[in-house]
Backbone bond lengths (Angstrom), bond angles and torsions (degrees), N, CA, C in turn:
res aa  C-N    CA-C-N  psi(-1)  N-CA   C-N-CA  omega(-1)  CA-C   N-CA-C  phi
1 M - - - 1.450 - - 1.527 109.24 -
2 K 1.293 115.67 131.40 1.454 120.68 179.83 1.521 110.34 -84.57
3 N 1.313 115.05 148.14 1.457 119.12 169.34 1.511 106.97 -80.34
4 R 1.312 116.29 127.22 1.454 118.85 177.02 1.508 109.09 -149.46
5 I 1.290 114.24 156.53 1.459 121.18 177.44 1.521 106.57 -86.86
6 L 1.304 116.87 130.85 1.462 122.51 -171.87 1.531 111.63 -81.50
7 I 1.321 115.53 62.62 1.459 120.67 -177.42 1.522 110.96 -72.29
8 K 1.330 117.95 -43.29 1.469 120.36 179.93 1.521 110.89 -57.93
9 E 1.320 115.91 -44.31 1.452 120.50 -179.24 1.534 111.20 -65.47
10 A 1.333 116.06 -39.12 1.464 120.17 179.19 1.527 111.07 -67.33
11 V 1.328 117.01 -37.47 1.468 120.59 177.42 1.526 110.07 -65.49
12 E 1.318 116.10 -42.18 1.472 120.32 179.12 1.534 110.67 -63.63
13 K 1.314 116.73 -42.75 1.469 120.85 177.99 1.526 110.59 -62.47
14 A 1.331 116.35 -41.52 1.464 120.48 179.19 1.529 110.70 -64.05
15 R 1.320 116.90 -40.30 1.474 120.03 177.87 1.519 110.98 -63.72
16 N 1.316 116.66 -38.32 1.466 120.08 177.46 1.523 111.86 -65.42
17 Q 1.323 116.58 -25.98 1.463 121.93 178.16 1.528 111.90 -88.08
18 G 1.330 116.95 -1.48 1.455 120.70 178.22 1.514 115.29 94.98
19 I 1.306 117.40 6.60 1.468 121.32 177.65 1.522 107.69 -88.12
20 T 1.321 116.02 117.61 1.461 119.41 179.06 1.519 109.34 -110.46
21 I 1.317 114.71 123.91 1.460 120.72 178.89 1.527 106.96 -149.57
22 S 1.311 115.76 133.97 1.461 119.09 179.37 1.529 109.31 -77.72
23 K 1.310 114.17 160.12 1.460 119.73 -179.33 1.526 111.17 -62.54
24 S 1.317 116.86 -41.83 1.466 119.51 -179.10 1.526 110.91 -68.27
25 E 1.323 117.02 -37.51 1.463 120.13 178.33 1.529 110.60 -65.86
26 L 1.333 116.73 -42.21 1.461 120.83 177.39 1.524 110.45 -62.08
27 A 1.316 116.51 -46.39 1.468 120.84 -179.36 1.525 111.00 -60.01
28 N 1.329 117.20 -42.76 1.460 120.42 -178.86 1.523 112.32 -68.38
29 R 1.323 117.38 -32.17 1.462 120.19 178.91 1.524 112.34 -75.97
30 V 1.314 116.76 -33.24 1.462 120.55 -176.04 1.522 111.51 -86.41
31 F 1.318 117.08 -45.47 1.457 122.14 -177.41 1.520 108.78 -106.60
32 K 1.286 116.27 92.18 1.467 121.87 -179.35 1.520 108.56 -65.68
33 S 1.305 115.24 109.12 1.461 120.62 -177.03 1.523 109.09 -142.39
34 K 1.303 116.00 153.56 1.462 119.99 176.99 1.519 110.67 -72.38
35 N 1.319 116.21 -25.96 1.448 121.31 -175.85 1.535 109.32 -110.05
36 S 1.314 116.82 118.65 1.460 122.01 -178.81 1.528 111.58 -61.97
37 H 1.328 116.12 -37.28 1.461 120.35 -178.93 1.529 111.54 -62.39
38 S 1.316 117.42 -41.03 1.464 119.81 -178.95 1.527 110.87 -67.40
39 S 1.326 117.76 -32.41 1.463 120.45 176.43 1.522 110.75 -64.81
40 I 1.314 116.95 -41.73 1.470 121.43 179.21 1.527 110.58 -66.73
41 V 1.324 116.69 -40.36 1.462 120.69 178.16 1.527 109.97 -62.38
42 R 1.314 117.26 -42.72 1.471 120.48 179.23 1.523 110.84 -62.72
43 L 1.331 117.61 -43.00 1.460 121.53 178.60 1.528 109.91 -62.24
44 N 1.327 117.09 -43.78 1.469 121.20 177.88 1.522 111.55 -61.24
45 N 1.322 117.32 -40.27 1.464 120.64 179.26 1.524 111.50 -62.90
46 Y 1.322 117.21 -39.01 1.463 120.28 177.41 1.522 111.20 -69.70
47 E 1.319 117.59 -37.91 1.467 120.78 178.69 1.523 111.44 -63.12
48 R 1.318 117.15 -40.68 1.463 121.82 -178.01 1.523 113.00 -80.24
49 G 1.308 116.84 -16.68 1.453 120.08 -177.30 1.514 113.39 89.64
50 D 1.334 116.90 10.43 1.461 120.42 178.44 1.528 111.30 -72.19
51 S 1.311 117.10 -31.34 1.466 122.49 175.70 1.517 107.48 -115.48
52 T 1.302 116.44 130.84 1.461 118.85 -178.01 1.522 113.10 -117.01
53 K 1.316 117.45 -16.86 1.461 119.83 177.90 1.520 108.56 -92.38
54 I 1.326 115.05 128.14 1.457 120.12 -179.06 1.522 108.32 -138.95
55 D 1.293 115.65 143.16 1.457 121.93 179.56 1.524 109.58 -71.19
56 R 1.310 117.12 141.74 1.473 120.16 -178.22 1.521 112.25 -64.13
57 I 1.308 118.14 -25.55 1.468 120.78 176.62 1.521 109.68 -66.09
58 Q 1.318 116.41 -36.05 1.460 120.31 178.01 1.528 111.10 -71.23
59 I 1.335 117.10 -33.89 1.469 120.30 175.24 1.517 109.76 -64.04
60 V 1.315 117.02 -44.08 1.467 120.91 178.26 1.523 110.22 -61.44
61 A 1.329 116.90 -41.49 1.465 120.45 179.44 1.528 111.18 -65.25
62 L 1.325 117.50 -42.00 1.460 120.83 176.63 1.526 111.07 -61.29
63 C 1.319 115.98 -45.31 1.471 120.25 179.44 1.523 111.08 -61.48
64 R 1.309 116.55 -41.69 1.464 120.48 -179.29 1.530 110.75 -66.95
65 E 1.307 117.47 -46.00 1.462 121.15 -176.42 1.525 112.65 -69.60
66 L 1.337 116.87 -32.68 1.459 120.82 -175.36 1.534 113.23 -104.33
67 D 1.319 116.37 3.08 1.466 122.21 179.69 1.528 110.58 51.61
68 T 1.325 115.05 57.02 1.455 121.76 -179.34 1.515 108.93 -136.92
69 T 1.324 116.63 -179.16 1.460 121.22 177.77 1.525 109.18 -113.79
70 A 1.316 115.69 162.30 1.460 120.60 178.06 1.529 110.46 -64.13
71 D 1.327 117.30 -35.39 1.465 120.29 177.78 1.521 110.86 -58.46
72 Q 1.319 116.93 -42.12 1.461 120.42 179.86 1.526 111.07 -69.06
73 L 1.321 117.67 -36.49 1.467 120.59 178.31 1.527 112.11 -64.50
74 F 1.334 116.49 -33.30 1.455 120.30 -178.67 1.525 112.95 -97.65
75 G 1.322 117.32 1.08 1.460 121.02 176.32 1.504 114.44 76.11
76 V 1.343 117.01 24.86 1.458 120.98 177.83 1.518 108.35 -81.74
77 K 1.323 115.24 124.69 1.462 119.24 -179.23 1.522 109.46 -79.87
78 P 1.346 116.72 142.31 1.469 119.00 178.91 1.528 111.29 -65.57
79 K 1.303 115.33 146.11 1.464 120.36 178.60 1.517 109.67 -74.58
80 T 1.281 116.20 139.36 1.464 120.28 177.04 1.525 108.53 -104.95
81 K 1.299 113.80 147.51 1.482 118.14 -178.49 1.491 110.84 -93.48
């Protein structure tokens, strides 16, 4: 099993909540780059698990844009009491 950031799942959850954002728009907001194509490639690499190191600022941006938490992005299950 590869370590990957659960971006696809977070996007799907956001869509179910009524948040609509295109993949290119999300990539451009999270990965500030001069080239839009490179932002999309970086987002795709994280979705596939090809890149596993991500800056915490980008995690915060993903959480903000997709209305999710970092735990959900990394697949951490909530603790039960």
